[in-house]
N, C-alpha and C positions, 0 to 999 in steps of 0.2 A: 304625437310620436311615441312608439314603444321604448321600453326602458332599453338602454344599451345602443339605440341607433344612431344617436348622436356620436358615441365612441367609434361605433363601427364607421360612420362618414368620415370622422377626424382622421381614421387611420388611412384614408383612401379608398374604404369599402362601400359599395352601393349595394348591398345584398338585398334580395327579396326576404320575406320573412321566411325563417326556418332553412334558408340556404348555408351551406357550410362554407366556412372560409377555408382555402387553400393553404396549407401551412409549407414555409419554406425555411431551409436551413442554409448557413454561412460556416464556412470551414474557419476554424478558430484562425488559421494562418492569414486569413483575409482581414479578421477583426483586429489582429495585434500586429500589424507590421513594423510598428514604431517601437516594438520590444526588443529585447534581445534576439539574435539569430535562434531560429528554431532547431538548428543542426548542431549546436554545441552541447556537449552532455554537461548536466547538472548533478548535484548530489542529491538523493532522496534518501530519507529517514524511513527504513522498514520495519515492522514490528509483524512477524509471522507466528501465529498461535496454531499449534498441533494437538490434535488428542487421540485417544482410542482407548482399547483395552490395556489392563495393566501389565507392566513390564519389571522386571527387576531393576531398582534404582541404580545399581551399579553398570549395568547394560546400557540404560539411558544415559547415565553421565558419559559412560565410555564411547558412546556413538556420537554424542554433542562434541565431546573433545576431540575425536578424529575429524568431523566435520570442520570444526574450528581450524585444525592443522592444515585439512586439504584447502581451505578457505580461508585466509587470515584475516579478511575484510569482516567477519563477524565480530561484533563487538561484545556480545554477552548473551548469555544462553541461561536460563532458569528452567528448573524441571522439577516434575513429580513423577509418580510412577503411572500416571495416566494422562499426562499432558506436558507440553513444554511451550515456551515462549523464546524467540530467536530475534535478536534485535542487531541491525548493521546499517551501514551506510551503502548504496549501491549508486553508482557513477551511470547514469543512462540520458538518452536524448530527451525523455518525457516520460510522464507518470504510467503511460502504458506499456513501455518498454520494462521501466523499473518493477511493475507489477508482474510482467509477464515472466521475468526473469524469477523473483519472489514466489510465485505460484509452481514453478517446476524445481525449485531448490530441494526441498524433502524427497520428492520422488525420484529425481536423478540421482541422489546420494544416498538413498535409503540402503541399498546394496553394498556400495562401497564402504559406507561409514557403519553399516549394521544398525541402521536406525530401527526403531520400533515401527510394525505398519500401522502408523496412524494417518489419520486424514487432516488437511488443512481447514482449521474450522473458523480460523479470523485472519484478516491481512489488513492492516494500515501501511500506506505511503504516503508520507509527507515531503514537501520541499525544505529545503535546508532553512529558509526564511521563516516558514511557519513553525518549525522545529524549534528555532532559537527564539522565536515571538512567544510560543507556550512556556519555553524555560523561563524567561523573564517575566512573565505573567503571574509565574507559581502555578501555572498548572500544565498536564499534559504529562508524555512519558519523562521521567528524571533522568539525567545524563547516566549513561552506561557505565557506572562506578559500583562495584569492581568490576572491571573487563573480565571475562571468563566464562566459565560454566559453574553454575551455582543452583542449590536446590531454593526452592520457593520458600 
């Protein structure tokens, strides 16, 4: 018997040597019906990192303050003359929705808040439970204190 043949048969396969096994997928909803309903919004902790060419610190700060004023859900922003990090809580149905909103945030508000023409270079979206677990274990992003716009 060739190596792996027993495993192949135990999974219900009886393939000939070299024959590929067909892959199948299962939608997450089918696997997790017993958990909380998928339609209810949840809280997601978002960290958005942007970077680009140098801009005057005063203008970067003013732009981030305007963004925070326009969208009071922003917890904290840290900035330098060539990069910034924005942290906030997003209410969304799932991670995909929270990430989609986060990926649009900088571009959609660049003109109105007069933000620098930087690109998104990082995005982390974690659920509330994971955020609090990381904090309790002493690692992960520290709680957003003090709230507001601050230099790095």
